[in-house]
C-alpha positions as CSV (number, residue, x, y, z in Angstrom):
1,S,-121.8,-113.7,-37.8
2,T,-119.7,-116.5,-37.1
3,S,-122.3,-118.6,-36.4
4,L,-124.3,-117.7,-39.6
5,R,-121.5,-118.6,-41.8
6,S,-120.9,-122.0,-39.6
7,R,-124.5,-122.7,-40.3
8,R,-124.4,-122.0,-44.1
9,S,-121.3,-124.2,-44.4
10,A,-123.1,-126.9,-42.5
11,V,-125.9,-126.6,-44.8
12,S,-123.9,-126.7,-47.8
13,S,-121.9,-129.7,-46.7
14,E,-125.2,-131.6,-45.8
15,N,-126.9,-130.5,-49.1
16,P,-126.0,-133.2,-51.9
17,L,-128.1,-131.5,-54.6
18,L,-126.0,-128.4,-54.0
19,D,-122.9,-130.3,-54.2
20,N,-123.9,-132.0,-57.3
21,Y,-124.8,-128.6,-59.0
22,R,-121.5,-127.2,-58.2
23,R,-119.7,-130.4,-59.7
24,M,-121.9,-130.1,-63.1
25,A,-121.2,-126.3,-63.2
26,V,-117.5,-127.0,-62.9
27,A,-117.8,-129.8,-65.5
28,Y,-119.9,-127.5,-67.9
29,E,-117.3,-124.9,-67.6
30,K,-114.5,-127.2,-68.4
31,D,-116.6,-128.8,-71.5
32,A,-117.1,-125.4,-72.7
33,Q,-113.7,-124.2,-72.6
34,E,-112.7,-127.5,-74.3
35,A,-115.5,-126.9,-77.1
36,E,-114.2,-123.4,-77.6
37,V,-110.6,-124.4,-78.3
38,A,-111.9,-127.3,-80.5
39,A,-114.0,-124.7,-82.5
40,E,-111.1,-122.5,-83.0
41,K,-109.1,-125.6,-83.9
42,Y,-111.6,-126.8,-86.6
43,S,-112.2,-123.3,-88.0
44,Y,-108.6,-122.9,-88.8
45,M,-108.4,-126.2,-90.2
46,T,-111.6,-125.6,-92.3
47,Q,-110.1,-122.2,-93.5
48,A,-107.0,-123.7,-94.3
49,A,-108.6,-126.7,-96.5
50,L,-110.7,-124.0,-98.1
51,G,-108.0,-121.6,-98.7
52,G,-106.0,-124.5,-100.4
53,A,-108.9,-125.5,-102.4
54,V,-109.5,-121.8,-103.5
55,K,-106.1,-121.3,-104.3
56,Q,-105.9,-124.2,-106.4
57,A,-109.0,-123.2,-108.1
58,V,-107.7,-119.7,-108.8
59,N,-104.6,-121.2,-110.0
60,T,-106.3,-123.4,-112.4
61,E,-108.5,-120.7,-113.7
62,M,-105.5,-118.5,-114.1
63,E,-103.8,-121.2,-116.1
64,R,-106.6,-121.3,-118.3
65,L,-107.0,-117.9,-119.0
66,H,-103.2,-117.5,-119.6
67,V,-103.0,-114.7,-117.0
68,R,-99.3,-115.0,-116.5
69,P,-98.3,-114.6,-119.9
70,W,-100.7,-111.9,-120.7
71,A,-99.6,-110.1,-117.6
72,N,-96.1,-110.4,-118.8
73,A,-97.2,-109.0,-122.1
74,V,-98.8,-106.0,-120.7
75,W,-95.7,-105.4,-118.4
76,Q,-93.7,-105.5,-121.4
77,F,-95.8,-103.0,-123.2
78,E,-95.7,-100.7,-120.3
79,R,-91.8,-101.1,-120.4
80,M,-91.9,-100.0,-123.9
81,L,-94.1,-97.0,-123.2
82,R,-91.7,-95.9,-120.5
83,D,-88.4,-96.5,-122.3
84,P,-86.7,-93.1,-122.6
85,R,-84.3,-94.3,-125.4
86,P,-86.6,-93.3,-128.5
87,A,-87.3,-89.8,-127.1
88,N,-83.2,-89.4,-126.3
89,A,-82.7,-90.8,-129.8
90,A,-85.0,-88.2,-131.5
91,A,-83.4,-85.4,-129.5
92,K,-79.9,-86.5,-130.3
93,A,-80.8,-86.9,-133.9
94,S,-82.3,-83.5,-134.3
95,E,-79.1,-82.1,-132.5
96,A,-76.7,-83.9,-135.2
97,A,-79.0,-82.7,-138.1
98,A,-79.2,-79.1,-136.9
99,P,-75.7,-78.0,-138.5
100,Y,-76.7,-79.4,-142.0
101,E,-80.3,-77.8,-141.8
102,K,-78.7,-74.6,-141.2
103,E,-76.5,-74.9,-144.1
104,F,-79.2,-76.1,-146.1
105,N,-81.2,-72.9,-145.4
106,V,-78.3,-70.8,-146.4
107,Y,-78.0,-72.7,-149.6
108,V,-81.5,-72.1,-150.3
109,D,-81.4,-68.5,-149.5
110,R,-78.5,-68.0,-152.0
111,Q,-80.3,-70.0,-154.5
112,H,-83.1,-67.7,-154.2
113,K,-81.1,-64.5,-154.4
114,F,-79.2,-65.8,-157.6
115,D,-82.7,-66.6,-159.3
116,A,-84.0,-63.4,-158.4
117,A,-81.0,-61.5,-159.8
118,A,-81.0,-63.6,-163.0
119,Q,-84.8,-62.6,-163.5
120,Q,-84.1,-59.1,-162.8
121,Y,-81.3,-59.1,-165.5
122,A,-83.7,-61.0,-167.9
123,L,-86.2,-58.2,-167.5
124,R,-83.7,-55.5,-168.0
125,V,-82.4,-57.5,-171.2
126,R,-85.8,-57.2,-172.5
127,A,-86.6,-53.7,-171.7
128,D,-83.0,-52.4,-172.9
129,G,-83.2,-54.3,-175.8
130,E,-86.4,-52.8,-176.8
131,L,-84.9,-49.4,-176.3
132,A,-81.9,-50.1,-178.2
133,K,-84.2,-51.0,-181.1
134,N,-86.0,-47.7,-180.9
135,L,-82.7,-45.7,-180.7
136,A,-81.7,-47.5,-183.9
137,T,-84.8,-46.7,-185.6
138,Y,-84.5,-43.0,-184.8
139,S,-80.9,-43.0,-186.0
140,N,-82.0,-44.4,-189.4
141,Q,-84.8,-41.8,-189.4
142,Y,-82.5,-39.0,-188.9
143,R,-80.2,-40.4,-191.5
144,L,-82.9,-40.5,-194.1
145,E,-83.9,-36.8,-193.2
146,G,-80.2,-35.9,-193.8
147,D,-79.3,-35.2,-190.3
148,S,-76.3,-37.3,-190.1
149,E,-75.1,-35.7,-186.7
150,K,-78.3,-36.8,-184.8
151,A,-78.3,-40.1,-186.8
152,D,-74.8,-40.8,-185.5
153,E,-75.6,-39.7,-182.0
154,F,-78.7,-42.1,-181.9
155,K,-76.6,-44.8,-183.3
156,V,-73.8,-44.6,-180.6
157,Q,-76.6,-44.7,-178.0
158,A,-78.2,-47.6,-179.6
159,Q,-75.1,-49.5,-179.9
160,T,-73.8,-48.7,-176.4
161,L,-77.3,-50.0,-175.1
162,M,-76.9,-53.3,-177.3
163,N,-73.3,-53.9,-175.5
164,Q,-75.4,-53.4,-172.3
165,V,-77.8,-55.6,-173.1
166,A,-75.4,-58.4,-174.0
167,S,-73.5,-57.9,-170.8
168,E,-76.8,-58.1,-168.9
169,Q,-77.8,-61.2,-170.8
170,S,-74.5,-62.8,-169.8
171,L,-75.0,-61.9,-166.1
172,A,-78.5,-63.5,-166.1
173,K,-77.2,-66.5,-167.5
174,Q,-74.4,-66.8,-165.1
175,Y,-76.7,-66.2,-162.1
176,H,-79.3,-68.7,-163.3
177,A,-76.3,-71.4,-163.7
178,M,-75.1,-70.7,-160.3
179,A,-78.6,-71.0,-158.9
180,Q,-78.9,-74.3,-160.6
181,Q,-75.6,-75.6,-159.1
182,I,-76.8,-74.6,-155.7
183,F,-80.2,-76.5,-156.2
184,K,-78.4,-79.6,-157.3
185,K,-76.3,-79.5,-153.9
186,L,-79.4,-79.3,-151.7
187,P,-80.3,-83.2,-152.1
188,D,-76.5,-83.9,-150.9
189,I,-76.8,-81.7,-147.8
190,Q,-80.2,-83.3,-147.0
191,K,-78.7,-86.7,-147.4
192,M,-75.8,-85.9,-145.1
193,A,-78.3,-84.4,-142.5
194,G,-80.2,-87.7,-142.6
195,Q,-77.1,-89.9,-142.1
196,A,-75.9,-87.7,-139.3
197,A,-79.5,-87.9,-137.6
198,E,-79.7,-91.7,-138.2
199,Y,-76.2,-92.3,-136.7
200,A,-76.9,-90.2,-133.6
201,A,-80.3,-91.8,-132.9
202,W,-78.5,-95.4,-133.5
203,K,-76.0,-94.6,-130.7
204,E,-78.8,-93.7,-128.5
205,N,-81.1,-96.6,-129.4
206,P,-79.3,-99.3,-130.9
207,A,-82.0,-101.7,-130.4
208,G,-84.6,-99.7,-132.3
209,A,-87.1,-99.4,-129.6
210,L,-90.3,-97.6,-130.9
211,P,-91.5,-94.1,-129.7
212,T,-94.6,-93.8,-127.7
213,A,-96.3,-92.2,-130.6
214,Q,-96.1,-95.6,-132.6
215,L,-97.1,-97.5,-129.6
216,L,-100.2,-95.9,-128.7
217,P,-102.3,-97.0,-131.6
218,F,-101.6,-100.6,-130.3
219,T,-103.0,-102.6,-127.2
220,V,-102.3,-105.8,-125.5
221,A,-104.7,-108.6,-127.2
222,P,-105.9,-111.6,-125.1
223,P,-104.6,-115.0,-126.2
224,L,-105.8,-116.2,-129.5
225,D,-107.9,-119.2,-128.0
226,L,-109.6,-116.6,-125.7
227,A,-110.0,-114.3,-128.6
228,A,-111.5,-117.1,-130.6
229,T,-114.2,-118.0,-128.0
230,G,-114.8,-114.4,-127.1
231,D,-114.0,-114.9,-123.4
232,V,-112.6,-111.6,-122.5
233,S,-114.1,-111.2,-119.2
234,V,-110.7,-110.4,-117.5
235,A,-109.3,-108.6,-120.4
236,P,-107.1,-105.6,-119.3
237,P,-108.0,-101.9,-120.1
238,V,-107.4,-100.8,-123.5
239,R,-104.5,-98.3,-123.6
């Protein structure tokens, strides 16, 4: 085996074509490595150059479309939608107005009761007045017939009933007047409830931020120049 290796070595050293092939293979390998490095370098440089151009083009287009102010408007609108102050203000306003609303309902209930009592006495005045007239008629009839005892009896009854009618009529007027006085106080209570609610709401939301219900009908519009040309290709979704 030693002699075989010696022979191959001798053949190799004596074969100039083989030696040239080996040198060329080494050179090709070196060139390939250098080419790979260069390719990576130029690829990076190309990407960097293209990236800068694309970035510049994107920035130019964004500037033309007013993307930044439009995006800022959308963000501001989103902040308004998420602002808790209007809801807190509404809750505090309701809480502040609650005692006045309760008192308002008490006054309304009293007014209705006085009105109902006045109407009931007015009905009794009419009925008792008719009865008193009938009793007076009976008294006169018996007196014409010569029965003074029954005539005097019906007269007393008629007179007593007329006095009762007068008392009932006075009560009806008093109750009606009381109902009217209570009714006149109702706007004042409502006004106080509104003032209390407004003050409580102002403390929670002094800037006057709009509640979500008043914002929902609106949306962020594109810039005026885009709206005029109809170019809304990048318009945000309607809320």
